[in-house]
N, C-alpha and C positions, 0 to 999 in steps of 0.2 A: 337642462337645469340640473345642477348637482343634487344628489340625494342628501348629502351631509354637509353641515357647516360646524366646524370645531369652534368652541368658545374659549378665548384666552382668559385664564383665571389667575395669571401671575400677579396682577396688582392686589390680589386678595389672599395669596398664600401667606401663611404665618408659621409654618413648621416644615421640617424635613422628615422624610420617611425614616431617616436614621435617628431621629429624636426619640429616645426610649422613655422619656419621663411621662409621656402622655398615656402609656399603654401598660397593660399587664405583661408578664414575661413572654408568653408565647406570641402574643400579638406583636410586641416590639421586635422579637427575633425574626419573625416571618415577614413583617411589613418592610423591613430594611432591604429585602431582596425582591420586592415587587418590581415589575418592568415599568420603565418611564420613557420619556421622549415620545417620538411618533410611533404609535402602535395601531394595529388593526385587530380587534377582537370580534369574533362572530360576524365579520364583514363590515364592522362599524369602525371608522377611523377615530382615534383620540389623539390629542396633542397634550401630553403631560408637560408641566412646566419644567424647564431645564435650568431654572435658577437654583440657588442654594436652598432656598425655601420653596419646596415644590408641592406643598400640601395645604389644604384648608382644614384645620383641626378645630373642632368645637367641643369643648369639654364641660361646659356648664349650660346655662340657659340663654346666653347672649347670642342673638341672631346675627346673620350677615346677609347682605343683598348683593347679588351678582347681576350686572346688566347684561341683557341679551339682545333686544331690538331685532328680533327675527320672528318669522312665521314658521310653523311646522306642525307635524302630526304627533311627534314624540320628542321629549327631551331625555337624552340618554346620559346616565351618570355612571362613572367609574368611582366607586366609593367603598367604604367598609366601616365596621364598628368594632369596638373593643370586645374582648371575651368577657370582661366584667359586666355583670348585669345587676340591676337594682334588686331583683329577686331571683332566686335560684330554686331549682327543683330539689326537694329534700333528698339527701343521700348523695348528691353530686357536688363535691366541693370545687373550689376554683383550681386546685391542683390535681384534679381528676386526670388520669393518665391520657385518655383519648380527648382530643379537643372537641367535645360535644357541645351543641348549642343548648344551654341549660334553661333559656327563657325564650322559646320561640313565640313570636307574636308580640313581644314587648315593644311598646310604643317608644321609639327613640328620637323621633323628630317629625316635623312637618315641612314639606317643600311647597311653597306657595308661589304660584304664578300670578304676576300682575300684568294686566293687559292695557292696551292703549286707551280703551274706553272707561277705565277705572274699575273694571270687574276683576275678580280674583278666582283662582281655582286652587283648592287645598288638597294635598295628597299626604295621607298618613304614611309614615315610614316605619315599618315594623321589622324587628329582628327575624331573620330567616324567611322573610317575605320579600320586601323591597330592598333590604340590606342584609348583609350577613357578616359573620366574623371572617377574618383573613384565613384562619385555619378551621376547616371542618373535616369530619370524617364521615363520608356518606350521608351528609346532611345539607344537600344543595337547597337553594332558595326556592320557594314555591312560586314566586312571581318574578324571579330574576335568574340570572345565570352566573356561574363563575366565569372568569375571563378565559379560562382554558377551553379551547374549542375541541371539536371532534376530529379525530384522524382515522381515515379508513386504512385498515391493515388486512391485506388479502391473506387468507389462511394458507395459501400455497407458498407463502414466503416471498422473498427471503426474510428470515427473522433471526434475531440474535441468539446466542447460546442460551439454552434453557427457556426460550421464549415461546415455543410452539403452543403451549397451553393457552396463554393469553391471546395468541393470534387466532385461535379458533373463534373468538367472538366477532371478528371482522371490524371492530371499532374500538377506539381507545380515547379516553379523555386526555387532552394534552399531547405532548410529543412522546412517541414510543421510546422506551428505554433502550440503551445500547447493550444491555445485558439483562437476562431474565433471572440471574442468580440472586437469591435472597438468603444469605446465611442467617441461621436462626438467631445468632447474637445481634444481628443488625435489624431484625424485623421489628423489635420493640421500638426502636428509635423512629423507623419509618412510619409506624402506625401512630405514634404519639406526636410526631413532628412532621406532618405532611407538607407538601409544597403549598405556599400561600397563594391567595388569589384575590384580585379585585372582584367586587360584586358589580355586575353590569345590569342596570335597571333602566328600562324604557318607560318613562312616565307619559301616559297618554294626555294629549292636549285636546280639550273638548271642542275647540273651535279653530279650525285651520285658517280662517279668514282674518283673524285678529293678530296683530303684532304683539308679541310678548315683550314687555318692557324690561322685566327682571324676574329672577327667581330668588325668593327669600328663604333662607335656611333657618328654621327655628328648632333648635334641639330641645328636648324635654328635660335633659339633665340625667336621664336614666343611665347613660353610658357615654363614652367619648366616641364621636364619629369623625370621619375624614373623607374629603372629596379630593380626587386627584385629577379628574378631567370631566368635561361636559361637552356633548355634541348634540346639535339640533338635527333631527331627522325629518325629511320632507317627503316621505313615502306615503303609500295608501294603505298599508297594513303594518301591524306590529313587527318591527324588524327582527325580534327574537323568536317569533312564533312561526314555526315551520308547518306547512301543510303536510298531510299524510304522504307517505312514500308513493311516488308515481314512476312508471317506466316510460321513458321518452325515446322515441325513434328519431334518429338524426340522419339527415341526408346532406352531405357536404362534399360536393364534387366527386361523388363515387369513391370517396376514401374509405378505407377499412378502419377498424377500431384502433389498431396500433399506429395509425397515421393521424388520428384525431385527438387534439388536445382540448379538454373541457375543464371549465371552472365555473363556480357560482359564488357570488359574494355573500348573500344572506341565505345560506343553506349548506347542505352537505351532499356530495355525490358519493353514494354508497358503493356503486359497482358500475363498470363499463365493460360491455362485451358486444360481439357481433351476434345477430340472430341467426340461428341455424335454420336451414331450409326445412320446411314442414309441408309435405304433400298430403292433404287431408284424405283424398281418395285412396292413395296407395297405402296409407297407414291403416285405414279402416278395413281395406280388403286383403291385407297381408294375412296369409294363413297362419303365420308364426306369431303367436300372441303371448304376452307374459314373460318374454325372454329378453326384453330390452331391444335396442337397435343402435346401429351406428348412424348418427345424424348427418354424416358427410360434411360437405362444404357449406359455407354460409351463403346467404343471399345478398350480402354486401350492405345490409342495414345495421348500423351501429346503434346500440341502446345504452342509456344510462338510467340507473335508479337514483332518484333525487328526492330529497325532502327540503323544501325551501319556502321562504316567505313569498307572497305574491308581489312584494316590492323588490324581489331579487332580479339580478341580471345574470343570465346564463351566457357564458362566453364559449364559442366553438371556433377553434383555430383563429382567434382574434376577432371574430364577428359576434356582435352582441344581440341577444334575443330577450325580449321582455317576458320574464317568467310569469308575470301576472296575466298577460294576454294568453300565454300558452296554457296555464292551468285553468283559466276561466272559459276559454273557447275550445280548448283541445288541440289547437295548432297555432303556430306562429313562425314567422320568417325573420331573418336578420335584415336590417335596413339596407345592407349592401347587396342583398339577394343571393348571397353565396350559400346560405344555410337555411334549410327548412326543418321544422321539428313538429312532432305530433305526439299526443298522449295516447298510449296504448291502453285499452281496457279501462277507460276512465270511470265507467260505472261498475261497481262491485256490490255484492251483498253477502252478508254473513249467513252461512248455511249450516244447519245441523243435519248430518247425514248418517245413514245406516247402510251396511252391506248385509243383505238378507239371504240366508240359505233357503232356496226355494222349496226344498224338501221339508223343512221344519217351520218355515215362516219366522225364524228368529235371527237376530244379528249373529254374525260369525266373523272371527278374525280373518284378515286378509291383507294382501299387499296392494296398495292403491297409488295411482298416478293421475293427476289432473294436468291438462295442458290447454293453454289458450290458443286461439286460432293462429296466432303468429309463432307458436312453438315454445312459449315459456312455461316452465314448471310452476304449478301453484300447489305447494304442499299444504296439508292440513295443519291447523294450529298446533304448535309445539314441535314441528319438524322443520329442519333446516332447508333453506333455499338451494344451497349447494352442498351436496353430500361429499364429505371427505372420506375417501376409502384408503387413505394411507395407513400403514401398519401401526396399530396400537395408538392411534391419534384420536379417532372419533368412533366409538362403538355404541352409539345410540340406536334407536329403532328405525333405521333408515338403510337403504340399499342403493348402490350405484351398479347397474347391470348394463354393460356397454356404455352408452351415453344417456341412458334413461334412469331417472331418479324415482325412487319409490319410498313410500312411508308405510310402516307396519302399524296397523290399527286393530283395536280389539273388537271390531264390528260396528263401532260408533266413532264418529269424528265430527269436528266442526272446523270451519275456516272460511276465509273470504274467497269467493269465486267471481269471475267476471260475469256481468249480465250479458246474455246472448249465448252464442254457441260456445260450448266447452267440451273438450274431448277427455274421456276417462278410460283408464285401463285398470282392471282388477284381476288379480291372480291369486290362487289358493292351491298350490301344490299340483299334483298330477291327477287327482281324482275329481277336480272341478273344472268345468269349461271356462277358460279365461274370457274375460269380457273386454271388448273394445267398442265404445259407443260415442256418438255425438249427442250431447245433451243440450237442451236449451234452458238456460237459467233466466227466470223472469225477474223484473225489478222487485225488490222486497221479498223475494222467495226465502222461506225459512227452512223448509224441510226437503230432504232428498233421500230417496231409497233406491239402491242399486241391487237388483237380484243377481245371484250367481247360482248356477245349477251344477249338481253333482253328475258326473258322467260314468262313475264306477264306484264300487265300495269293496275294496280288497280286504278290508278288515273283517267283513262278514265271512270271507273265505279263509280266514286264519292268518292273513298276511299282516305284518306290522311294518309301518314306515318309520325309519329312524335316520337320524344324523349322528354318526358316532364320533365326530371329531369337530368340536367347536371351541373357540377361545374367546377370552376377554369379556364377553357379555356378562351382565349381572344375571343371576338366576331368574329374576322377574322378566327382564328383557328377552332372555332365551326362551322362557315359557311363552311370551307373546309372539315371538317370531316363529316358534314351532307351531303354535296354533294357526298362525297366518299362512304357513306353508303346508298345513295339514299333516304335520309330523307327529307320530304317536310318542316317540322317545327321542329325546335330545341329550347327548352326552357332552356336558360342559367340563372341559379339562382344566384341572389345576396344573400349572406348568412352571418349569424353571428354564429361563433363557439367560445363561451366564449368571449375572447378579440380579436379574429381573425375575421376580416371582409373581405370577398372575393367578387370580381366583383362589389363591390358597385360603384366604379368609372366608371363602364361601363353602368350604368343606363342612359337611354336616355329620360325618362319621364314616 
């Protein structure tokens, strides 16, 4: 059975996206460039009318009814409202430079479902909740999405000129730009005239067993609204609501990551990689600790990091897996039997941790690494999952030593750890014994303390530990990393590299 059924609305369209008379200036300019025809937004198909009049526009209080005659769990709208509001926030005029939403929560319409048994269901449509303006600047809807989806962008590139900074985020709304150049004279225009977007709102249907005869659109007259497309969704969960990020192991005829093609309709795949081989016994017994290691070859299991609706379908090399079954039971296979999948570390808990200096009983800065039994790095909150050690690209409080990723912490940290066995490594310079342990995290555990013991104290003998040559770090990050490596003095250099000057603004005299 298909998940979606698009609803033809051409018999009810009364305006064109290019008709400017219905809208304020910014709305008219941006609406004319909205995508039409057959589209897929956030995995949901929409059929926009291809007739000359391709929009249902309601500018007063006159209602219109659209026949449906379908059952479903959600009715999904592609719609928008004008920037004009019946009331505005004091101090923000209609010609304010940035396209801000000046009346969030304003009641602009009611969408009313009429069922075959004569009952009705009414949904209030509010500005910046169920509907939004075509142009917004960092003011997405609270219960809806812009039609622009998420694009995964690997920080290793390739990326366009001047784009590496944006690429460090790993994700972008909409399509990545072809160039990262933003001349100062063009920035004002891009900020005040961002790309327009349909608002995608999934209206929950209270009873899936009833046939919906029609949806009646009743505007309040507060502003003009427009509907471009409607789709009935027949899934079991909200199509726009993604579950928390999970790591999925994939077995597909012993293929490696570069031979496996994955896709998900109602969700986002953030990362795909092979799991590196991790021998627990060898790692724990290795006499060299705190210096990272080479992880060697992979064990042939591909993983993906995915955030998806339980109504999603995961496709692996053309074989489909029910994401709902996978996320609810922890494992699922494709119907053709070619692919098996399982959730890794599905149980996790948020832990508040401390690294304790055994000699003082107090927290002490250190470098820390957590690893799941399958070999994945679990960074403390505020630290990246993949450390970028490229020159002058990412100089946060993280370290990549060999193939091992570490986070610098001030002696306290918090973050999500898998329930069950977890492996931890803690290092603090040359005068503390590095720690490698297997921990057992209990369900709901909140607190964790890891002791680290001093094996010498050269400072008492008059020695000073120093790093005389460091670059790029902020003074505060340098201070943190020095404490974590038990360094008494750190020399952060202001430097000139051709026309690049670094840390010059940090000079204090």
